[in-house]
LOMI-583583 format. One line per 5 residues: number of its first residue (from 1); their letters; for each residue x, y, z of C-alpha. Coordinates in nm, 4 decimals, padded with zeros to 6 digits. Example, Ala and Ser with C-alpha at 12.3 -4.5 7.8 and 13.67 -1.06 7.14 Angstrom:
! LOMI-583583
1	as	01.2300 -00.4500 00.7800; 01.3670 -00.1060 00.7140
This chain:
! LOMI-583583
1	mtpkf	00.0000 00.0000 00.0000; 00.1463 00.3337 -00.1025; 00.1541 00.6218 00.1448; -00.0617 00.8341 -00.0874; -00.3319 00.5636 -00.1011
6	ffrfv	-00.3119 00.5137 00.2754; -00.3673 00.8840 00.3505; -00.6616 00.9016 00.1064; -00.8115 00.5918 00.2654; -00.7771 00.7348 00.6171
11	fflgi	-00.9195 01.0700 00.5008; -01.2302 00.9117 00.3447; -01.2702 00.6762 00.6384; -01.2707 00.9790 00.8714; -01.5347 01.1533 00.6612
16	fftff	-01.7468 00.8373 00.6533; -01.7424 00.7947 01.0319; -01.8093 01.1637 01.0890; -02.1172 01.1432 00.8679; -02.2214 00.8029 01.0046
21	sstvf	-02.1980 00.9057 01.3696; -02.3862 01.2313 01.3189; -02.6764 01.0652 01.1380; -02.7088 00.7409 01.3322; -02.6205 00.8567 01.6817
26	aefls	-02.8313 01.1652 01.7382; -02.7545 01.3855 02.0369; -03.0342 01.4205 02.2893; -03.0431 01.6538 02.5896; -03.3040 01.6913 02.8623
31	vknkn	-03.4714 01.9984 03.0084; -03.3085 02.1007 03.3380; -03.5675 02.3487 03.4696; -03.9302 02.3009 03.5815; -04.0361 02.4856 03.2645
36	lilfe	-03.8356 02.5837 02.9581; -03.9442 02.8290 02.6917; -03.8521 02.7267 02.3385; -03.7948 03.0148 02.0969; -03.8329 03.0669 01.7231
41	gpsta	-03.4666 03.1661 01.6891; -03.1448 03.1714 01.8934; -03.2417 03.4793 02.0959; -03.4864 03.5636 02.3742; -03.5973 03.8542 02.1521
46	tkkkf	-03.7553 03.6084 01.9043; -04.1080 03.4699 01.9284; -04.1794 03.2242 02.2125; -04.3065 02.8994 02.0575; -04.3572 02.6367 02.3309
51	ivteg	-04.3034 02.5573 02.6950; -04.1697 02.2134 02.7872; -04.1279 02.0695 03.1353; -03.8424 01.9231 03.3365; -03.6847 01.6085 03.1954
56	yplkv	-03.8394 01.6453 02.8498; -03.5979 01.5049 02.5871; -03.4944 01.7239 02.2947; -03.2989 01.6158 01.9883; -03.0138 01.8550 01.9081
61	ivslk	-02.9942 01.9609 01.5449; -02.7479 02.2520 01.5705; -02.5182 02.3480 01.8573; -02.4096 02.7040 01.9184; -02.2290 02.8247 02.2292
66	dwkkv	-02.5364 02.9539 02.4135; -02.8163 02.8009 02.2076; -02.9288 02.4646 02.0689; -03.1594 02.4192 01.7724; -03.3792 02.1299 01.8855
71	edhlg	-03.6561 01.8994 01.7691; -03.9359 01.7702 01.9930; -04.1280 01.4416 01.9745; -04.3748 01.5923 01.7263; -04.0954 01.6993 01.4907
76	kiswa	-04.1325 02.0693 01.5728; -03.8123 02.2706 01.5497; -03.7231 02.5501 01.7928; -03.4319 02.6936 01.9933; -03.3397 02.6407 02.3591
81	qtknl	-03.0790 02.8091 02.5736; -02.7916 02.5685 02.6391; -02.7779 02.6613 03.0086; -03.1267 02.5109 03.0561; -03.0353 02.1658 02.9190
86	vrert	-02.8506 01.8706 03.0726; -02.6849 01.5586 02.9316; -02.8949 01.3261 03.1506; -03.0795 01.1061 02.9017; -03.4549 01.0697 02.9196
91	vitln	-03.7313 00.9423 02.6938; -04.0986 01.0299 02.6755; -04.3793 00.7766 02.6320; -04.5834 00.7981 02.3129; -04.8698 00.5578 02.3877
96	pqati	-05.1589 00.5930 02.6346; -05.0544 00.2654 02.8007; -04.6844 00.2100 02.7444; -04.5734 -00.0994 02.9331; -04.2618 -00.1526 03.1430
101	ynkps	-04.1569 -00.5160 03.1726; -03.9296 -00.6941 03.4190; -03.7091 -00.8217 03.1329; -03.6910 -00.7274 02.7627; -03.9726 -00.9557 02.6438
106	tseak	-04.3506 -00.9241 02.6204; -04.3786 -01.2681 02.7786; -04.2137 -01.1395 03.0989; -04.3908 -00.9859 03.3989; -04.5494 -00.6445 03.3415
111	layie	-04.4271 -00.4007 03.6049; -04.6307 -00.0924 03.5131; -04.8498 00.0797 03.2586; -04.7316 00.4330 03.1885; -04.9533 00.7115 03.0560
116	elvvl	-04.8744 00.9049 02.7396; -04.6124 01.1858 02.7534; -04.4510 01.0709 03.0774; -04.0760 01.1263 03.1158; -03.8638 00.8212 03.2015
121	slvsp	-03.4920 00.8207 03.2809; -03.2834 00.6224 03.0373; -03.0771 00.3728 03.2363; -02.8827 00.2691 02.9252; -02.8986 00.4125 02.5714
126	ivtng	-02.8132 00.0698 02.4271; -03.0986 -00.0780 02.2253; -03.1180 -00.4573 02.2469; -03.3626 -00.6266 02.0111; -03.5896 -00.3205 02.0187
131	wikvk	-03.5812 -00.2717 02.3982; -03.4216 -00.0159 02.6302; -03.3841 -00.0069 03.0064; -03.5662 00.2808 03.1783; -03.6435 00.4077 03.5253
136	svstg	-03.9521 00.5919 03.6460; -03.8590 00.9401 03.7647; -04.1420 00.9498 04.0205; -04.1348 00.5951 04.1652; -03.7844 00.4670 04.0898
141	legfi	-03.9296 00.1578 03.9209; -03.6763 00.0115 03.6776; -03.7482 -00.2142 03.3811; -03.7587 -00.2511 03.0048; -03.9761 -00.0797 02.7444
146	rinev	-04.0042 -00.1239 02.3695; -03.8415 00.1585 02.1737; -04.1514 00.2059 01.9600; -04.3374 00.3184 02.2745; -04.0992 00.6065 02.3533
151	wgi	-03.9274 00.9014 02.1882; -03.5768 01.0225 02.2666; -03.3555 00.7324 02.1734
């Protein structure tokens, strides 16, 4: 292998992984405050669009120093101040009766039914056969939920 070929290979490999990681592994942050105002643009002088509550997961689309362009579970785009977001991972339930199981299988014991739009802490962001491990913020109950029942992963 010639040095010229090697450097081209490494260069294109670097570009591939940069693109791959940014499209497959989305960055999610959670709301730190009790309530967070989401704005139309990266300034408090722009129009206020929504208010989201503590723990709500937001997908980061663009990162600036003091602002993040984010997407919510409905696909709506807005801006949030970086200081009001934390790296603690959460998900939000999408179904009126999302189910938490003891183990990652529908044949296992059901631990709880969770209402729609409830925030759950993400114990591990690793998806295994369509399941993730979560923890109830209010009760501390820990178990597994199907990824199609939550948003934020």
